[in-house]
C-alpha positions in Angstrom: 66.7 136.9 66.4 69.3 137.6 67.7 68.6 135.5 70.6 67.2 132.7 68.3 70.8 132.9 66.3 72.4 132.9 69.9 70.2 129.3 70.7 71.2 128.0 67.7 74.8 128.5 67.8 74.5 127.2 71.7 73.3 123.9 70.3 75.4 122.9 67.7 78.5 123.9 69.8 77.2 121.6 72.6 76.3 118.9 70.0 79.4 119.3 68.3 80.7 118.5 71.8 78.6 115.9 72.3 80.0 114.2 69.2 83.3 114.3 70.1 85.5 111.0 71.2 86.5 113.1 74.7 82.5 112.8 75.5 83.4 108.8 76.1 85.3 109.7 79.1 83.2 112.6 80.2 79.7 112.2 79.6 78.0 115.2 78.9 74.9 115.7 81.6 71.6 114.7 80.9 69.7 117.8 81.2 72.2 119.5 78.5 72.0 116.6 76.3 67.5 116.5 76.4 67.7 120.5 76.1 70.0 120.3 73.1 67.5 117.3 71.4 64.2 119.6 71.9 65.7 122.1 70.1 66.3 120.4 67.1 63.4 118.6 67.3 60.1 119.9 65.2 58.3 122.5 66.7 54.8 120.5 65.4 54.4 116.9 65.4 50.7 116.1 65.6 51.5 112.9 67.5 54.0 114.0 70.2 53.2 117.0 72.4 56.8 117.5 72.8 56.7 118.9 75.8 54.2 121.8 74.1 50.8 120.6 76.0 51.6 117.7 78.2 53.5 117.8 81.3 56.9 115.1 81.0 56.6 112.2 83.7 59.2 110.5 84.8 60.1 107.0 82.9 59.2 104.0 83.7 62.2 101.4 83.0 63.9 98.1 83.6 66.8 96.4 82.4 66.5 92.5 81.1 69.5 90.5 80.0 71.2 93.7 78.6 68.2 95.4 77.1 66.3 98.3 78.4 62.8 98.0 78.4 60.4 101.1 78.6 56.7 101.5 79.3 55.8 103.4 76.7 52.0 104.4 77.1 49.0 101.9 78.7 46.4 101.7 76.5 42.8 103.6 77.7 40.8 101.2 75.8 42.1 97.7 76.9 44.4 98.8 80.4 47.3 96.9 78.3 50.9 98.2 78.6 52.7 99.3 75.6 56.4 98.4 76.4 59.3 99.5 74.0 62.9 97.9 74.8 66.1 99.3 73.5 68.2 96.3 72.5 72.0 96.3 73.7 71.7 99.4 75.8 73.7 99.7 79.1 71.7 99.3 82.4 73.1 102.9 83.6 70.8 105.8 82.5 71.1 109.4 83.7 68.6 110.9 84.8 67.4 114.8 83.7 65.7 117.2 86.0 62.1 116.4 84.6 62.3 113.0 84.4 63.9 112.1 81.3 66.5 109.5 80.8 69.4 109.2 78.7 70.7 106.0 77.7 73.4 104.4 76.0 73.9 101.7 73.6 76.6 99.3 73.8 77.6 98.3 70.4 77.8 101.9 69.1 78.0 105.3 69.8 74.3 106.2 69.6 72.4 107.6 72.9 69.0 107.4 73.2 66.8 110.2 75.4 63.8 109.1 76.2 60.8 111.6 77.4 57.4 110.1 78.9 54.5 112.0 78.4 50.6 111.6 79.5 49.9 109.5 76.1 52.5 108.2 75.3 56.6 108.2 75.1 59.2 109.7 72.6 62.7 108.0 72.3 65.1 110.3 70.2 68.2 108.5 69.2 71.3 110.4 69.3 73.6 109.2 66.2 76.8 110.0 66.8 78.6 109.7 63.7 77.8 108.0 59.6 78.8 104.3 61.6 75.6 103.9 62.9 72.6 104.9 61.0 70.2 102.3 62.1 68.5 102.4 65.5 66.2 99.6 66.7 63.2 98.7 69.0 60.8 95.8 69.6 57.5 95.9 71.2 57.5 92.7 72.5 55.9 89.2 72.4 52.1 89.4 70.8 52.3 92.9 69.4 52.5 93.6 65.2 52.7 96.8 63.4 50.5 97.6 60.6 52.2 100.5 57.9 50.1 103.7 57.7 50.0 105.8 54.6 52.5 108.9 56.8 55.2 106.1 57.5 53.9 105.3 60.9 52.4 102.4 62.1 49.1 100.9 64.1 50.4 98.7 66.5 47.8 95.9 67.4 47.8 93.2 69.9 47.5 89.8 69.7 43.8 89.8 69.5 44.4 92.0 66.4 42.8 95.2 68.6 44.4 98.2 67.6 46.1 99.1 71.2 48.4 102.3 70.2 50.4 104.2 67.1 54.1 104.7 66.2 54.1 108.3 64.7 55.8 108.9 61.3 59.8 109.3 61.7 61.9 112.3 61.1 65.5 112.9 61.3 67.4 116.0 61.7 71.4 117.2 61.8 72.8 119.5 64.6 71.7 122.5 62.5 68.3 121.5 62.4 68.1 120.4 58.6 65.9 117.4 57.4 67.4 114.1 56.4 65.6 110.9 55.1 64.2 108.5 57.1 62.0 105.5 57.2 60.4 102.7 59.2 60.9 98.7 58.3 59.1 96.8 60.6 59.6 92.5 61.3 56.5 91.6 63.8 56.9 93.4 66.8 60.3 94.7 65.8 60.9 98.2 64.7 64.1 99.6 62.6 64.4 103.4 62.0 67.0 103.8 58.9 68.5 107.5 58.2 70.6 108.5 55.2 73.3 109.6 56.3 75.2 109.7 52.8 74.9 113.3 52.6 78.1 115.3 52.4 77.5 118.0 54.7 75.2 116.4 57.7 76.8 117.7 61.0 76.7 115.3 63.9 75.1 114.5 66.1 71.8 113.6 64.4 68.7 113.3 66.0 66.1 110.1 64.9 62.7 110.5 66.8 60.0 107.5 66.7 57.0 108.2 69.2 54.5 105.2 70.4 51.3 106.6 72.0 47.6 106.5 72.4 46.7 110.2 71.3 43.6 110.6 70.1 43.5 114.2 69.1 46.2 115.5 66.4 45.0 118.9 66.6 42.0 121.2 66.7 41.3 124.6 65.8 38.2 126.9 65.6 36.4 128.3 62.4 33.9 130.3 62.3 31.3 129.8 59.8 27.5 131.7 59.1 25.7 130.0 61.9 28.1 130.3 64.9 32.1 128.7 65.9 33.0 125.2 64.7 35.6 123.3 66.4 37.8 121.4 63.3 39.5 118.1 65.3 42.0 116.8 63.1 41.9 112.8 65.0 45.4 110.8 64.9 45.2 107.5 62.6 45.2 105.8 66.0 41.5 107.2 66.4 40.9 106.5 62.9 42.2 102.8 63.1 39.6 102.3 65.7 36.5 104.0 63.6 33.1 101.4 64.0 35.1 98.7 66.2 33.8 97.3 68.9 35.2 99.4 71.1 35.3 102.5 69.0 32.4 104.3 71.7 34.7 103.8 74.5 37.2 105.4 72.0 35.0 108.3 71.4 34.8 108.5 74.9 38.2 108.4 75.9 38.9 110.8 72.6 36.9 113.6 74.0 38.0 113.7 77.3 41.4 113.9 75.7 40.1 117.0 73.8 38.9 118.6 76.5 41.8 118.4 78.4 43.8 119.8 75.9 41.5 122.5 74.7 39.5 123.5 78.0 41.3 126.5 78.2 41.3 127.5 74.5 37.5 128.1 74.3 36.3 124.6 74.5 33.5 125.8 77.4 30.2 126.0 75.7 27.4 123.0 75.0 29.7 120.6 76.4 27.2 117.9 76.2 26.1 118.7 72.7 29.6 118.8 71.3 30.5 115.4 73.6 28.0 114.1 71.7 29.1 115.6 67.9 32.6 113.9 68.8 32.2 110.5 70.0 29.4 110.2 67.0 32.1 110.9 64.4 34.4 108.4 66.2 32.0 105.8 65.4 30.7 106.5 62.3 31.8 109.4 60.3 35.7 107.8 60.9 34.0 105.0 58.8 31.8 106.7 56.6 34.0 108.8 55.4 37.6 107.7 56.2 39.6 110.4 54.6 38.0 113.4 55.8 40.6 115.5 56.9 38.8 116.9 60.3 36.2 116.1 62.5 33.8 119.1 63.1 31.7 119.8 65.9 29.2 122.6 65.5 29.4 124.6 69.2 25.9 126.3 67.8 23.8 123.0 66.9 21.5 122.5 69.7 22.1 119.2 72.6 19.2 116.9 71.4 20.8 114.1 73.4 23.0 110.9 71.5 20.5 108.9 70.0 19.4 112.0 67.9 23.1 113.6 67.4 23.7 109.8 65.4 20.2 109.9 63.6 20.9 113.2 62.4 24.0 111.8 60.6 26.0 113.8 63.7 24.5 117.5 63.2 21.7 117.9 65.1 19.1 119.7 63.5 20.4 118.5 60.2 19.3 115.6 57.5 18.3 112.2 59.2 20.2 108.8 58.4 16.7 107.3 59.7 13.6 108.7 61.6 
């Protein structure tokens, strides 16, 4: 408890220093800013690994006409690159020791802390005062955004195919307190608006969109009378790809992601059978039961091959759809 209070005090002190006008003359080290952002970030964000389970990678970026363009992710289904542009940002970016970048806005006091992971990128907007409640991003020509019920969005390419996702927005002040925030969309443009009208807001405020191609939000084991069951929560992007021309491929990619994330957490038995169950859920269950909270993979069910798994409604040994 004492250590937690100490870390919180250090974070508030560092963020207060970052918010002061004197910082303009002597910018805080990128490592310090990234660390401060992570301390106030939510510890559980289903679409943002946030360093919890995935290793950070160096951020790929270019500067074009005063805008900073970031390679956010590469769609495993289509191979298309998802790029995110930060308008009116400085071409000079400070790099931290883990490959993250800190980019400064030209017109506002905001800074952007950019972190890249295996399946996507998060861009934490550091709002230094009440004058800058809005952060803008652009996905580029040919991209469109379809809002989801949780406040995020699915990214589509010019052909209308889903190629990525934008996680629900969040914002917190320097004490880690949640602030009201939302996205608005116009074509390929994303605007995140944070409500800074509260009286007791401690600056700077961190607001964090995450864009990526994660298919697995989370998974946990549960025991039934028959044996162990892995309850998998798919992301909105996984659900958006159900029963499409790409759904089987997405299922294969999703299984690979699930295995890479949970192979050291008990996912090591009946792998072929579990794989078929997962792909079957991606292709069929996602359509038949689009709001089913979890896709349940039963470790104890027999490995009967793909077509038999499909004919038994993704539950080998169970009732059949057809003979």
